[in-house]
PDB file with SEQRES, HELIX, SHEET and CRYST1 records, atoms N, CA, C and O in Angstrom:
SEQRES   1 A   77  UNK UNK UNK UNK UNK UNK UNK UNK UNK UNK UNK UNK UNK          
SEQRES   2 A   77  UNK UNK UNK UNK UNK UNK UNK UNK UNK UNK UNK UNK UNK          
SEQRES   3 A   77  UNK UNK UNK UNK UNK UNK UNK UNK UNK UNK UNK UNK UNK          
SEQRES   4 A   77  UNK UNK UNK UNK UNK UNK UNK UNK UNK UNK UNK UNK UNK          
SEQRES   5 A   77  UNK UNK UNK UNK UNK UNK UNK UNK UNK UNK UNK UNK UNK          
SEQRES   6 A   77  UNK UNK UNK UNK UNK UNK UNK UNK UNK UNK UNK UNK              
HELIX    1 AA1 UNK A   15  UNK A   27  1                                  13    
HELIX    2 AA2 UNK A   46  UNK A   48  5                                   3    
HELIX    3 AA3 UNK A   52  UNK A   63  1                                  12    
HELIX    4 AA4 UNK A   74  UNK A   76  5                                   3    
SHEET    1 AA1 3 UNK A   3  UNK A   8  0                                        
SHEET    2 AA1 3 UNK A  32  UNK A  37  1                                        
SHEET    3 AA1 3 UNK A  69  UNK A  72  1                                        
CRYST1    1.000    1.000    1.000  90.00  90.00  90.00 P 1           1          
ATOM      1  N   UNK A   1      71.613 104.344  96.252  1.00  0.00           N  
ATOM      2  CA  UNK A   1      71.581 105.081  97.495  1.00  0.00           C  
ATOM      3  C   UNK A   1      72.398 106.365  97.333  1.00  0.00           C  
ATOM      4  O   UNK A   1      73.538 106.332  96.871  1.00  0.00           O  
ATOM      5  N   UNK A   2      71.806 107.481  97.714  1.00  0.00           N  
ATOM      6  CA  UNK A   2      72.494 108.770  97.690  1.00  0.00           C  
ATOM      7  C   UNK A   2      73.052 109.070  99.072  1.00  0.00           C  
ATOM      8  O   UNK A   2      72.335 109.022 100.072  1.00  0.00           O  
ATOM      9  N   UNK A   3      74.342 109.381  99.111  1.00  0.00           N  
ATOM     10  CA  UNK A   3      75.020 109.665 100.373  1.00  0.00           C  
ATOM     11  C   UNK A   3      75.494 111.108 100.362  1.00  0.00           C  
ATOM     12  O   UNK A   3      76.165 111.547  99.429  1.00  0.00           O  
ATOM     13  N   UNK A   4      75.137 111.840 101.410  1.00  0.00           N  
ATOM     14  CA  UNK A   4      75.622 113.198 101.591  1.00  0.00           C  
ATOM     15  C   UNK A   4      76.852 113.178 102.480  1.00  0.00           C  
ATOM     16  O   UNK A   4      76.864 112.510 103.514  1.00  0.00           O  
ATOM     17  N   UNK A   5      77.885 113.906 102.084  1.00  0.00           N  
ATOM     18  CA  UNK A   5      79.111 113.981 102.870  1.00  0.00           C  
ATOM     19  C   UNK A   5      79.136 115.298 103.631  1.00  0.00           C  
ATOM     20  O   UNK A   5      79.033 116.371 103.037  1.00  0.00           O  
ATOM     21  N   UNK A   6      79.271 115.209 104.923  1.00  0.00           N  
ATOM     22  CA  UNK A   6      79.281 116.381 105.799  1.00  0.00           C  
ATOM     23  C   UNK A   6      80.671 116.459 106.425  1.00  0.00           C  
ATOM     24  O   UNK A   6      80.959 115.773 107.405  1.00  0.00           O  
ATOM     25  N   UNK A   7      81.523 117.297 105.852  1.00  0.00           N  
ATOM     26  CA  UNK A   7      82.891 117.453 106.324  1.00  0.00           C  
ATOM     27  C   UNK A   7      82.950 118.493 107.431  1.00  0.00           C  
ATOM     28  O   UNK A   7      82.237 119.496 107.395  1.00  0.00           O  
ATOM     29  N   UNK A   8      83.800 118.245 108.409  1.00  0.00           N  
ATOM     30  CA  UNK A   8      83.999 119.231 109.462  1.00  0.00           C  
ATOM     31  C   UNK A   8      84.986 118.739 110.490  1.00  0.00           C  
ATOM     32  O   UNK A   8      85.315 117.555 110.554  1.00  0.00           O  
ATOM     33  N   UNK A   9      85.453 119.677 111.295  1.00  0.00           N  
ATOM     34  CA  UNK A   9      86.343 119.269 112.388  1.00  0.00           C  
ATOM     35  C   UNK A   9      85.522 118.716 113.547  1.00  0.00           C  
ATOM     36  O   UNK A   9      86.021 117.904 114.325  1.00  0.00           O  
ATOM     37  N   UNK A  10      84.270 119.145 113.670  1.00  0.00           N  
ATOM     38  CA  UNK A  10      83.378 118.679 114.738  1.00  0.00           C  
ATOM     39  C   UNK A  10      84.103 118.738 116.089  1.00  0.00           C  
ATOM     40  O   UNK A  10      84.271 117.730 116.777  1.00  0.00           O  
ATOM     41  N   UNK A  11      84.516 119.940 116.433  1.00  0.00           N  
ATOM     42  CA  UNK A  11      85.361 120.174 117.608  1.00  0.00           C  
ATOM     43  C   UNK A  11      84.650 121.017 118.656  1.00  0.00           C  
ATOM     44  O   UNK A  11      84.955 122.202 118.793  1.00  0.00           O  
ATOM     45  N   UNK A  12      83.741 120.460 119.374  1.00  0.00           N  
ATOM     46  CA  UNK A  12      83.145 119.134 119.237  1.00  0.00           C  
ATOM     47  C   UNK A  12      81.871 119.228 118.410  1.00  0.00           C  
ATOM     48  O   UNK A  12      81.433 120.317 118.039  1.00  0.00           O  
ATOM     49  N   UNK A  13      81.293 118.082 118.132  1.00  0.00           N  
ATOM     50  CA  UNK A  13      79.991 118.062 117.469  1.00  0.00           C  
ATOM     51  C   UNK A  13      78.963 118.677 118.420  1.00  0.00           C  
ATOM     52  O   UNK A  13      79.040 118.484 119.633  1.00  0.00           O  
ATOM     53  N   UNK A  14      77.999 119.419 117.863  1.00  0.00           N  
ATOM     54  CA  UNK A  14      76.982 120.054 118.706  1.00  0.00           C  
ATOM     55  C   UNK A  14      75.625 119.998 118.006  1.00  0.00           C  
ATOM     56  O   UNK A  14      75.503 119.512 116.881  1.00  0.00           O  
ATOM     57  N   UNK A  15      74.626 120.500 118.694  1.00  0.00           N  
ATOM     58  CA  UNK A  15      73.247 120.400 118.196  1.00  0.00           C  
ATOM     59  C   UNK A  15      73.051 121.038 116.827  1.00  0.00           C  
ATOM     60  O   UNK A  15      72.244 120.547 116.038  1.00  0.00           O  
ATOM     61  N   UNK A  16      73.762 122.111 116.526  1.00  0.00           N  
ATOM     62  CA  UNK A  16      73.605 122.743 115.211  1.00  0.00           C  
ATOM     63  C   UNK A  16      74.080 121.808 114.100  1.00  0.00           C  
ATOM     64  O   UNK A  16      73.451 121.738 113.044  1.00  0.00           O  
ATOM     65  N   UNK A  17      75.186 121.088 114.325  1.00  0.00           N  
ATOM     66  CA  UNK A  17      75.638 120.101 113.338  1.00  0.00           C  
ATOM     67  C   UNK A  17      74.543 119.063 113.095  1.00  0.00           C  
ATOM     68  O   UNK A  17      74.238 118.720 111.953  1.00  0.00           O  
ATOM     69  N   UNK A  18      73.964 118.573 114.180  1.00  0.00           N  
ATOM     70  CA  UNK A  18      72.934 117.540 114.071  1.00  0.00           C  
ATOM     71  C   UNK A  18      71.668 118.075 113.415  1.00  0.00           C  
ATOM     72  O   UNK A  18      71.014 117.359 112.656  1.00  0.00           O  
ATOM     73  N   UNK A  19      71.317 119.315 113.698  1.00  0.00           N  
ATOM     74  CA  UNK A  19      70.134 119.927 113.088  1.00  0.00           C  
ATOM     75  C   UNK A  19      70.320 120.082 111.578  1.00  0.00           C  
ATOM     76  O   UNK A  19      69.408 119.791 110.805  1.00  0.00           O  
ATOM     77  N   UNK A  20      71.490 120.537 111.165  1.00  0.00           N  
ATOM     78  CA  UNK A  20      71.775 120.667 109.731  1.00  0.00           C  
ATOM     79  C   UNK A  20      71.669 119.311 109.048  1.00  0.00           C  
ATOM     80  O   UNK A  20      71.025 119.185 108.007  1.00  0.00           O  
ATOM     81  N   UNK A  21      72.301 118.295 109.634  1.00  0.00           N  
ATOM     82  CA  UNK A  21      72.266 116.952 109.047  1.00  0.00           C  
ATOM     83  C   UNK A  21      70.837 116.415 108.996  1.00  0.00           C  
ATOM     84  O   UNK A  21      70.438 115.811 108.001  1.00  0.00           O  
ATOM     85  N   UNK A  22      70.076 116.629 110.047  1.00  0.00           N  
ATOM     86  CA  UNK A  22      68.683 116.167 110.070  1.00  0.00           C  
ATOM     87  C   UNK A  22      67.852 116.848 108.997  1.00  0.00           C  
ATOM     88  O   UNK A  22      67.051 116.199 108.323  1.00  0.00           O  
ATOM     89  N   UNK A  23      68.037 118.146 108.834  1.00  0.00           N  
ATOM     90  CA  UNK A  23      67.280 118.878 107.811  1.00  0.00           C  
ATOM     91  C   UNK A  23      67.604 118.371 106.410  1.00  0.00           C  
ATOM     92  O   UNK A  23      66.708 118.211 105.581  1.00  0.00           O  
ATOM     93  N   UNK A  24      68.874 118.120 106.148  1.00  0.00           N  
ATOM     94  CA  UNK A  24      69.258 117.596 104.832  1.00  0.00           C  
ATOM     95  C   UNK A  24      68.675 116.202 104.639  1.00  0.00           C  
ATOM     96  O   UNK A  24      68.145 115.894 103.572  1.00  0.00           O  
ATOM     97  N   UNK A  25      68.768 115.360 105.659  1.00  0.00           N  
ATOM     98  CA  UNK A  25      68.225 113.998 105.562  1.00  0.00           C  
ATOM     99  C   UNK A  25      66.719 114.029 105.328  1.00  0.00           C  
ATOM    100  O   UNK A  25      66.199 113.253 104.525  1.00  0.00           O  
ATOM    101  N   UNK A  26      66.026 114.907 106.013  1.00  0.00           N  
ATOM    102  CA  UNK A  26      64.571 115.005 105.874  1.00  0.00           C  
ATOM    103  C   UNK A  26      64.145 115.616 104.546  1.00  0.00           C  
ATOM    104  O   UNK A  26      62.993 115.463 104.140  1.00  0.00           O  
ATOM    105  N   UNK A  27      65.058 116.308 103.863  1.00  0.00           N  
ATOM    106  CA  UNK A  27      64.723 116.926 102.576  1.00  0.00           C  
ATOM    107  C   UNK A  27      64.491 115.886 101.486  1.00  0.00           C  
ATOM    108  O   UNK A  27      63.858 116.176 100.471  1.00  0.00           O  
ATOM    109  N   UNK A  28      65.004 114.676 101.696  1.00  0.00           N  
ATOM    110  CA  UNK A  28      64.867 113.640 100.688  1.00  0.00           C  
ATOM    111  C   UNK A  28      65.949 113.666  99.625  1.00  0.00           C  
ATOM    112  O   UNK A  28      65.945 112.829  98.722  1.00  0.00           O  
ATOM    113  N   UNK A  29      66.870 114.605  99.713  1.00  0.00           N  
ATOM    114  CA  UNK A  29      67.949 114.688  98.725  1.00  0.00           C  
ATOM    115  C   UNK A  29      68.957 113.554  98.868  1.00  0.00           C  
ATOM    116  O   UNK A  29      69.599 113.157  97.896  1.00  0.00           O  
ATOM    117  N   UNK A  30      69.091 113.041 100.078  1.00  0.00           N  
ATOM    118  CA  UNK A  30      70.043 111.957 100.339  1.00  0.00           C  
ATOM    119  C   UNK A  30      69.372 110.895 101.206  1.00  0.00           C  
ATOM    120  O   UNK A  30      68.396 111.161 101.908  1.00  0.00           O  
ATOM    121  N   UNK A  31      69.924 109.689 101.137  1.00  0.00           N  
ATOM    122  CA  UNK A  31      69.426 108.594 101.973  1.00  0.00           C  
ATOM    123  C   UNK A  31      70.207 108.491 103.280  1.00  0.00           C  
ATOM    124  O   UNK A  31      69.653 108.150 104.325  1.00  0.00           O  
ATOM    125  N   UNK A  32      71.477 108.786 103.204  1.00  0.00           N  
ATOM    126  CA  UNK A  32      72.368 108.712 104.369  1.00  0.00           C  
ATOM    127  C   UNK A  32      73.278 109.926 104.373  1.00  0.00           C  
ATOM    128  O   UNK A  32      73.540 110.529 103.332  1.00  0.00           O  
ATOM    129  N   UNK A  33      73.750 110.273 105.551  1.00  0.00           N  
ATOM    130  CA  UNK A  33      74.744 111.335 105.684  1.00  0.00           C  
ATOM    131  C   UNK A  33      75.934 110.774 106.431  1.00  0.00           C  
ATOM    132  O   UNK A  33      75.801 110.207 107.515  1.00  0.00           O  
ATOM    133  N   UNK A  34      77.103 110.943 105.830  1.00  0.00           N  
ATOM    134  CA  UNK A  34      78.344 110.532 106.466  1.00  0.00           C  
ATOM    135  C   UNK A  34      79.021 111.767 107.037  1.00  0.00           C  
ATOM    136  O   UNK A  34      79.297 112.725 106.315  1.00  0.00           O  
ATOM    137  N   UNK A  35      79.283 111.738 108.323  1.00  0.00           N  
ATOM    138  CA  UNK A  35      80.045 112.789 108.987  1.00  0.00           C  
ATOM    139  C   UNK A  35      81.525 112.476 108.782  1.00  0.00           C  
ATOM    140  O   UNK A  35      82.041 111.512 109.348  1.00  0.00           O  
ATOM    141  N   UNK A  36      82.203 113.279 107.981  1.00  0.00           N  
ATOM    142  CA  UNK A  36      83.617 113.064 107.677  1.00  0.00           C  
ATOM    143  C   UNK A  36      84.426 113.972 108.601  1.00  0.00           C  
ATOM    144  O   UNK A  36      84.505 115.184 108.399  1.00  0.00           O  
ATOM    145  N   UNK A  37      85.018 113.359 109.611  1.00  0.00           N  
ATOM    146  CA  UNK A  37      85.785 114.126 110.597  1.00  0.00           C  
ATOM    147  C   UNK A  37      87.138 114.481 109.989  1.00  0.00           C  
ATOM    148  O   UNK A  37      87.910 113.603 109.602  1.00  0.00           O  
ATOM    149  N   UNK A  38      87.412 115.779 109.911  1.00  0.00           N  
ATOM    150  CA  UNK A  38      88.681 116.259 109.369  1.00  0.00           C  
ATOM    151  C   UNK A  38      89.704 116.377 110.490  1.00  0.00           C  
ATOM    152  O   UNK A  38      89.422 116.989 111.520  1.00  0.00           O  
ATOM    153  N   UNK A  39      90.890 115.800 110.304  1.00  0.00           N  
ATOM    154  CA  UNK A  39      91.887 115.868 111.370  1.00  0.00           C  
ATOM    155  C   UNK A  39      92.379 117.291 111.627  1.00  0.00           C  
ATOM    156  O   UNK A  39      92.728 117.633 112.757  1.00  0.00           O  
ATOM    157  N   UNK A  40      92.406 118.120 110.581  1.00  0.00           N  
ATOM    158  CA  UNK A  40      92.886 119.493 110.747  1.00  0.00           C  
ATOM    159  C   UNK A  40      92.022 120.421 109.914  1.00  0.00           C  
ATOM    160  O   UNK A  40      91.744 120.145 108.747  1.00  0.00           O  
ATOM    161  N   UNK A  41      91.606 121.507 110.511  1.00  0.00           N  
ATOM    162  CA  UNK A  41      90.859 122.542 109.809  1.00  0.00           C  
ATOM    163  C   UNK A  41      91.842 123.660 109.495  1.00  0.00           C  
ATOM    164  O   UNK A  41      92.455 124.203 110.415  1.00  0.00           O  
ATOM    165  N   UNK A  42      92.014 124.025 108.220  1.00  0.00           N  
ATOM    166  CA  UNK A  42      92.981 125.073 107.882  1.00  0.00           C  
ATOM    167  C   UNK A  42      92.623 126.443 108.456  1.00  0.00           C  
ATOM    168  O   UNK A  42      93.463 127.343 108.486  1.00  0.00           O  
ATOM    169  N   UNK A  43      91.389 126.602 108.908  1.00  0.00           N  
ATOM    170  CA  UNK A  43      90.967 127.887 109.463  1.00  0.00           C  
ATOM    171  C   UNK A  43      91.098 127.957 110.978  1.00  0.00           C  
ATOM    172  O   UNK A  43      90.828 128.996 111.581  1.00  0.00           O  
ATOM    173  N   UNK A  44      91.516 126.843 111.598  1.00  0.00           N  
ATOM    174  CA  UNK A  44      91.633 126.803 113.057  1.00  0.00           C  
ATOM    175  C   UNK A  44      93.039 126.365 113.446  1.00  0.00           C  
ATOM    176  O   UNK A  44      93.612 125.477 112.815  1.00  0.00           O  
ATOM    177  N   UNK A  45      93.592 126.983 114.478  1.00  0.00           N  
ATOM    178  CA  UNK A  45      94.918 126.529 114.935  1.00  0.00           C  
ATOM    179  C   UNK A  45      94.836 125.109 115.485  1.00  0.00           C  
ATOM    180  O   UNK A  45      93.901 124.768 116.209  1.00  0.00           O  
ATOM    181  N   UNK A  46      95.819 124.289 115.138  1.00  0.00           N  
ATOM    182  CA  UNK A  46      95.767 122.873 115.508  1.00  0.00           C  
ATOM    183  C   UNK A  46      95.794 122.655 117.012  1.00  0.00           C  
ATOM    184  O   UNK A  46      95.258 121.658 117.495  1.00  0.00           O  
ATOM    185  N   UNK A  47      96.402 123.561 117.762  1.00  0.00           N  
ATOM    186  CA  UNK A  47      96.478 123.364 119.215  1.00  0.00           C  
ATOM    187  C   UNK A  47      95.120 123.535 119.899  1.00  0.00           C  
ATOM    188  O   UNK A  47      94.983 123.212 121.079  1.00  0.00           O  
ATOM    189  N   UNK A  48      94.127 124.033 119.183  1.00  0.00           N  
ATOM    190  CA  UNK A  48      92.792 124.192 119.772  1.00  0.00           C  
ATOM    191  C   UNK A  48      91.893 122.987 119.505  1.00  0.00           C  
ATOM    192  O   UNK A  48      90.790 122.905 120.046  1.00  0.00           O  
ATOM    193  N   UNK A  49      92.354 122.058 118.677  1.00  0.00           N  
ATOM    194  CA  UNK A  49      91.531 120.909 118.302  1.00  0.00           C  
ATOM    195  C   UNK A  49      91.753 119.739 119.249  1.00  0.00           C  
ATOM    196  O   UNK A  49      92.880 119.451 119.651  1.00  0.00           O  
ATOM    197  N   UNK A  50      90.657 119.072 119.596  1.00  0.00           N  
ATOM    198  CA  UNK A  50      90.772 117.800 120.292  1.00  0.00           C  
ATOM    199  C   UNK A  50      91.419 116.793 119.346  1.00  0.00           C  
ATOM    200  O   UNK A  50      91.410 116.989 118.131  1.00  0.00           O  
ATOM    201  N   UNK A  51      91.971 115.734 119.887  1.00  0.00           N  
ATOM    202  CA  UNK A  51      92.521 114.662 119.072  1.00  0.00           C  
ATOM    203  C   UNK A  51      91.440 114.154 118.119  1.00  0.00           C  
ATOM    204  O   UNK A  51      90.279 114.024 118.505  1.00  0.00           O  
ATOM    205  N   UNK A  52      91.825 113.869 116.874  1.00  0.00           N  
ATOM    206  CA  UNK A  52      90.826 113.472 115.872  1.00  0.00           C  
ATOM    207  C   UNK A  52      90.067 112.204 116.251  1.00  0.00           C  
ATOM    208  O   UNK A  52      88.887 112.074 115.924  1.00  0.00           O  
ATOM    209  N   UNK A  53      90.724 111.267 116.933  1.00  0.00           N  
ATOM    210  CA  UNK A  53      90.026 110.043 117.337  1.00  0.00           C  
ATOM    211  C   UNK A  53      89.023 110.321 118.455  1.00  0.00           C  
ATOM    212  O   UNK A  53      87.988 109.659 118.537  1.00  0.00           O  
ATOM    213  N   UNK A  54      89.317 111.275 119.295  1.00  0.00           N  
ATOM    214  CA  UNK A  54      88.344 111.684 120.316  1.00  0.00           C  
ATOM    215  C   UNK A  54      87.139 112.348 119.663  1.00  0.00           C  
ATOM    216  O   UNK A  54      86.000 112.116 120.069  1.00  0.00           O  
ATOM    217  N   UNK A  55      87.392 113.177 118.650  1.00  0.00           N  
ATOM    218  CA  UNK A  55      86.279 113.830 117.943  1.00  0.00           C  
ATOM    219  C   UNK A  55      85.438 112.804 117.188  1.00  0.00           C  
ATOM    220  O   UNK A  55      84.212 112.913 117.152  1.00  0.00           O  
ATOM    221  N   UNK A  56      86.087 111.814 116.587  1.00  0.00           N  
ATOM    222  CA  UNK A  56      85.355 110.743 115.908  1.00  0.00           C  
ATOM    223  C   UNK A  56      84.490 109.979 116.908  1.00  0.00           C  
ATOM    224  O   UNK A  56      83.338 109.659 116.616  1.00  0.00           O  
ATOM    225  N   UNK A  57      85.039 109.690 118.077  1.00  0.00           N  
ATOM    226  CA  UNK A  57      84.279 109.009 119.128  1.00  0.00           C  
ATOM    227  C   UNK A  57      83.059 109.831 119.524  1.00  0.00           C  
ATOM    228  O   UNK A  57      81.965 109.286 119.671  1.00  0.00           O  
ATOM    229  N   UNK A  58      83.238 111.144 119.698  1.00  0.00           N  
ATOM    230  CA  UNK A  58      82.124 112.012 120.090  1.00  0.00           C  
ATOM    231  C   UNK A  58      81.052 112.079 119.005  1.00  0.00           C  
ATOM    232  O   UNK A  58      79.860 112.115 119.311  1.00  0.00           O  
ATOM    233  N   UNK A  59      81.469 112.096 117.743  1.00  0.00           N  
ATOM    234  CA  UNK A  59      80.491 112.080 116.649  1.00  0.00           C  
ATOM    235  C   UNK A  59      79.706 110.771 116.687  1.00  0.00           C  
ATOM    236  O   UNK A  59      78.479 110.779 116.585  1.00  0.00           O  
ATOM    237  N   UNK A  60      80.404 109.659 116.833  1.00  0.00           N  
ATOM    238  CA  UNK A  60      79.711 108.367 116.915  1.00  0.00           C  
ATOM    239  C   UNK A  60      78.728 108.331 118.073  1.00  0.00           C  
ATOM    240  O   UNK A  60      77.623 107.804 117.941  1.00  0.00           O  
ATOM    241  N   UNK A  61      79.124 108.882 119.191  1.00  0.00           N  
ATOM    242  CA  UNK A  61      78.249 108.931 120.362  1.00  0.00           C  
ATOM    243  C   UNK A  61      77.002 109.769 120.072  1.00  0.00           C  
ATOM    244  O   UNK A  61      75.896 109.397 120.466  1.00  0.00           O  
ATOM    245  N   UNK A  62      77.179 110.895 119.387  1.00  0.00           N  
ATOM    246  CA  UNK A  62      76.067 111.804 119.101  1.00  0.00           C  
ATOM    247  C   UNK A  62      75.071 111.231 118.095  1.00  0.00           C  
ATOM    248  O   UNK A  62      73.888 111.567 118.133  1.00  0.00           O  
ATOM    249  N   UNK A  63      75.542 110.373 117.202  1.00  0.00           N  
ATOM    250  CA  UNK A  63      74.672 109.882 116.119  1.00  0.00           C  
ATOM    251  C   UNK A  63      74.267 108.423 116.286  1.00  0.00           C  
ATOM    252  O   UNK A  63      73.600 107.871 115.411  1.00  0.00           O  
ATOM    253  N   UNK A  64      74.650 107.793 117.376  1.00  0.00           N  
ATOM    254  CA  UNK A  64      74.460 106.346 117.514  1.00  0.00           C  
ATOM    255  C   UNK A  64      73.003 105.891 117.403  1.00  0.00           C  
ATOM    256  O   UNK A  64      72.756 104.736 117.058  1.00  0.00           O  
ATOM    257  N   UNK A  65      72.051 106.748 117.681  1.00  0.00           N  
ATOM    258  CA  UNK A  65      70.640 106.349 117.638  1.00  0.00           C  
ATOM    259  C   UNK A  65      69.922 106.767 116.356  1.00  0.00           C  
ATOM    260  O   UNK A  65      68.697 106.678 116.273  1.00  0.00           O  
ATOM    261  N   UNK A  66      70.675 107.220 115.364  1.00  0.00           N  
ATOM    262  CA  UNK A  66      70.068 107.662 114.107  1.00  0.00           C  
ATOM    263  C   UNK A  66      70.719 106.905 112.956  1.00  0.00           C  
ATOM    264  O   UNK A  66      71.859 107.190 112.591  1.00  0.00           O  
ATOM    265  N   UNK A  67      70.006 105.949 112.389  1.00  0.00           N  
ATOM    266  CA  UNK A  67      70.594 105.109 111.342  1.00  0.00           C  
ATOM    267  C   UNK A  67      70.782 105.821 110.006  1.00  0.00           C  
ATOM    268  O   UNK A  67      71.304 105.228 109.062  1.00  0.00           O  
ATOM    269  N   UNK A  68      70.365 107.079 109.914  1.00  0.00           N  
ATOM    270  CA  UNK A  68      70.624 107.854 108.695  1.00  0.00           C  
ATOM    271  C   UNK A  68      72.055 108.363 108.659  1.00  0.00           C  
ATOM    272  O   UNK A  68      72.543 108.780 107.608  1.00  0.00           O  
ATOM    273  N   UNK A  69      72.723 108.331 109.796  1.00  0.00           N  
ATOM    274  CA  UNK A  69      74.038 108.945 109.940  1.00  0.00           C  
ATOM    275  C   UNK A  69      75.130 107.910 110.173  1.00  0.00           C  
ATOM    276  O   UNK A  69      74.901 106.852 110.760  1.00  0.00           O  
ATOM    277  N   UNK A  70      76.321 108.247 109.696  1.00  0.00           N  
ATOM    278  CA  UNK A  70      77.498 107.400 109.903  1.00  0.00           C  
ATOM    279  C   UNK A  70      78.712 108.314 110.040  1.00  0.00           C  
ATOM    280  O   UNK A  70      78.822 109.309 109.323  1.00  0.00           O  
ATOM    281  N   UNK A  71      79.615 107.988 110.949  1.00  0.00           N  
ATOM    282  CA  UNK A  71      80.865 108.736 111.104  1.00  0.00           C  
ATOM    283  C   UNK A  71      81.970 107.984 110.379  1.00  0.00           C  
ATOM    284  O   UNK A  71      82.078 106.763 110.494  1.00  0.00           O  
ATOM    285  N   UNK A  72      82.789 108.715 109.635  1.00  0.00           N  
ATOM    286  CA  UNK A  72      83.883 108.080 108.897  1.00  0.00           C  
ATOM    287  C   UNK A  72      85.198 108.810 109.155  1.00  0.00           C  
ATOM    288  O   UNK A  72      85.232 110.012 109.419  1.00  0.00           O  
ATOM    289  N   UNK A  73      86.283 108.032 109.067  1.00  0.00           N  
ATOM    290  CA  UNK A  73      87.619 108.569 109.347  1.00  0.00           C  
ATOM    291  C   UNK A  73      88.513 108.591 108.110  1.00  0.00           C  
ATOM    292  O   UNK A  73      89.738 108.570 108.234  1.00  0.00           O  
ATOM    293  N   UNK A  74      87.922 108.634 106.933  1.00  0.00           N  
ATOM    294  CA  UNK A  74      88.670 108.535 105.681  1.00  0.00           C  
ATOM    295  C   UNK A  74      89.761 109.605 105.570  1.00  0.00           C  
ATOM    296  O   UNK A  74      90.789 109.360 104.939  1.00  0.00           O  
ATOM    297  N   UNK A  75      89.565 110.769 106.160  1.00  0.00           N  
ATOM    298  CA  UNK A  75      90.575 111.824 106.068  1.00  0.00           C  
ATOM    299  C   UNK A  75      91.745 111.607 107.029  1.00  0.00           C  
ATOM    300  O   UNK A  75      92.727 112.347 106.973  1.00  0.00           O  
ATOM    301  N   UNK A  76      91.659 110.621 107.892  1.00  0.00           N  
ATOM    302  CA  UNK A  76      92.762 110.334 108.815  1.00  0.00           C  
ATOM    303  C   UNK A  76      93.909 109.626 108.096  1.00  0.00           C  
ATOM    304  O   UNK A  76      95.033 109.600 108.596  1.00  0.00           O  
ATOM    305  N   UNK A  77      93.632 109.061 106.940  1.00  0.00           N  
ATOM    306  CA  UNK A  77      94.634 108.243 106.234  1.00  0.00           C  
ATOM    307  C   UNK A  77      95.505 109.070 105.329  1.00  0.00           C  
ATOM    308  O   UNK A  77      96.394 108.532 104.668  1.00  0.00           O  
TER     309      UNK A  77                                                      
END                                                                             
């Protein structure tokens, strides 16, 4: 199984994120895409970011009906 890793702050996740992931999934290059929620984006001030667990929750909510996608919190550790 080929897994594509999609890193981002997803602050918040939006339709463009989902469109990019869908296009990659439909290309056949990967079987699954994991949305890797980054707790801090070095290009964004931290005070503008939602809490990482809230962003993870929102990603899970956005992808819950698409079994090609999975949200992961590996960068929280």
